[in-house]
C-alpha positions as CSV (number, residue, x, y, z in Angstrom):
1,M,8.3,22.0,-16.7
2,T,4.7,20.8,-17.3
3,Q,1.7,21.0,-14.2
4,Q,1.2,17.5,-14.2
5,R,5.3,17.1,-13.4
6,L,4.9,19.2,-10.8
7,N,2.1,17.4,-9.3
8,I,4.0,14.4,-9.7
9,N,6.9,15.8,-8.0
10,W,4.4,17.0,-5.2
11,M,3.2,13.6,-4.7
12,L,6.6,12.2,-4.4
13,E,7.6,14.6,-1.9
14,G,4.6,13.3,-0.3
15,L,5.7,9.6,-0.5
16,A,9.2,10.9,1.4
17,S,7.9,12.6,4.2
18,S,5.2,10.1,5.2
19,V,8.0,7.4,5.5
20,P,10.9,8.1,7.8
21,Q,14.3,7.3,6.4
22,T,13.3,7.9,2.8
23,R,16.4,9.3,1.0
24,D,15.7,9.4,-2.7
25,V,12.2,9.0,-4.7
26,V,12.7,8.8,-8.4
27,V,10.2,7.7,-11.4
28,L,11.4,6.2,-14.4
29,S,10.3,4.9,-18.0
30,S,10.8,1.4,-18.8
31,D,14.0,2.4,-20.9
32,G,15.7,4.7,-18.1
33,L,14.8,8.0,-18.6
34,C,13.9,9.8,-15.3
35,M,10.5,11.2,-15.5
36,A,10.3,12.8,-12.1
37,Q,12.2,12.9,-8.7
38,F,12.4,13.9,-4.9
39,G,15.3,14.2,-2.6
40,T,18.4,13.8,-5.0
41,D,20.0,15.6,-7.8
42,E,19.4,15.3,-11.5
43,D,22.6,13.1,-12.1
44,T,22.0,10.9,-9.1
45,A,18.6,10.4,-10.8
46,D,19.6,9.8,-13.8
47,R,21.9,7.2,-13.0
48,L,19.4,5.5,-10.9
49,A,16.9,5.7,-13.7
50,A,19.5,3.9,-16.0
51,A,20.2,1.4,-13.5
52,C,16.7,0.8,-12.8
53,A,15.7,0.1,-16.1
54,G,18.3,-2.8,-16.2
55,L,16.8,-4.8,-13.2
56,Q,13.3,-4.3,-14.4
57,S,14.5,-5.7,-17.5
58,L,16.1,-8.7,-15.4
59,S,13.0,-9.1,-13.3
60,A,10.7,-9.4,-16.4
61,A,12.9,-12.2,-17.5
62,I,12.6,-13.9,-14.2
63,A,8.9,-13.2,-14.0
64,A,8.5,-15.1,-17.3
65,E,9.7,-18.3,-15.6
66,F,6.6,-18.5,-13.4
67,P,4.0,-20.5,-15.5
68,H,0.8,-19.3,-13.9
69,G,2.2,-15.3,-13.8
70,D,1.8,-12.8,-16.6
71,G,5.5,-12.4,-16.7
72,R,5.3,-8.9,-15.2
73,M,7.1,-7.5,-12.5
74,K,5.6,-5.9,-9.7
75,L,7.8,-5.2,-6.9
76,V,12.1,-5.9,-6.4
77,V,13.4,-5.0,-3.1
78,I,16.9,-5.1,-2.5
79,E,18.7,-4.9,0.9
80,V,22.4,-3.7,0.7
81,N,24.8,-2.3,3.7
82,G,23.4,0.7,4.6
83,G,19.7,0.6,3.3
84,F,17.2,-0.9,1.2
85,F,16.2,-0.2,-2.7
86,Y,12.5,-0.8,-3.9
87,L,11.7,-0.9,-7.5
88,M,7.5,-0.9,-8.2
89,A,5.9,-1.3,-11.6
90,A,3.6,2.1,-11.6
91,G,1.7,1.4,-15.0
92,A,2.4,0.5,-18.4
93,G,6.2,1.5,-19.1
94,A,6.6,3.8,-15.6
95,Y,8.5,2.5,-12.6
96,L,8.7,4.1,-8.9
97,A,12.0,3.7,-7.5
98,V,12.9,4.5,-3.8
99,L,16.2,4.7,-1.7
100,A,16.0,4.4,1.8
101,D,18.1,3.9,4.9
102,D,18.7,0.8,6.6
103,D,16.1,1.3,9.5
104,V,13.2,2.1,7.3
105,D,10.1,0.7,7.8
106,A,9.8,-1.9,5.0
107,G,6.4,-2.6,5.4
108,L,4.9,1.4,5.6
109,M,7.5,1.9,2.3
110,G,5.6,-1.1,0.9
111,Q,2.3,0.3,1.4
112,R,2.9,4.1,0.8
113,M,4.3,3.3,-2.7
114,R,1.3,1.0,-3.5
115,D,-1.0,3.8,-2.5
116,L,1.2,6.2,-4.7
117,V,1.0,4.0,-7.7
118,A,-2.8,3.8,-7.2
119,R,-3.4,7.3,-6.7
120,I,-1.5,8.5,-9.9
121,G,-0.5,5.6,-11.8
122,Q,-2.0,7.0,-14.7
123,H,0.1,10.1,-14.7
124,L,3.4,7.7,-14.4
125,T,2.4,5.6,-17.1
126,S,5.0,6.2,-20.1
127,P,4.0,5.5,-23.7
128,P,6.5,4.1,-25.8
129,R,8.6,6.7,-27.4
130,A,8.0,7.4,-31.5
131,D,10.8,7.4,-33.6
132,R,11.1,11.3,-34.5
133,Q,11.2,12.2,-38.2
134,V,13.4,14.5,-39.6
135,P,11.9,16.7,-42.2
């Protein structure tokens, strides 16, 4: 594990500890790969990252319908029985996803997610993967 990955995980823990009722925090690439996680096991983080890839793609299609926008998704919030799901763009090709219990302070969560993205957005950027050439 690289030092950068440790720093991102530490910052994800900071988000979770600063917003009561936060359950899981995941950073994912646009193609659904988990890049960092806090508060969840690896399998759950991978499933959440894969689901988020589809959701960010759908939200980009909706964003394209706004004639004066740039076609990019900034934030998706879904409320379900039992909690909230947040998905925020966190740099080119990277997203921050959070699951929180239903009594979370939604305003505080949005603010802390924006703060985190602003502080470490360059570390969360996931450049497109290059096809590997087999020798």
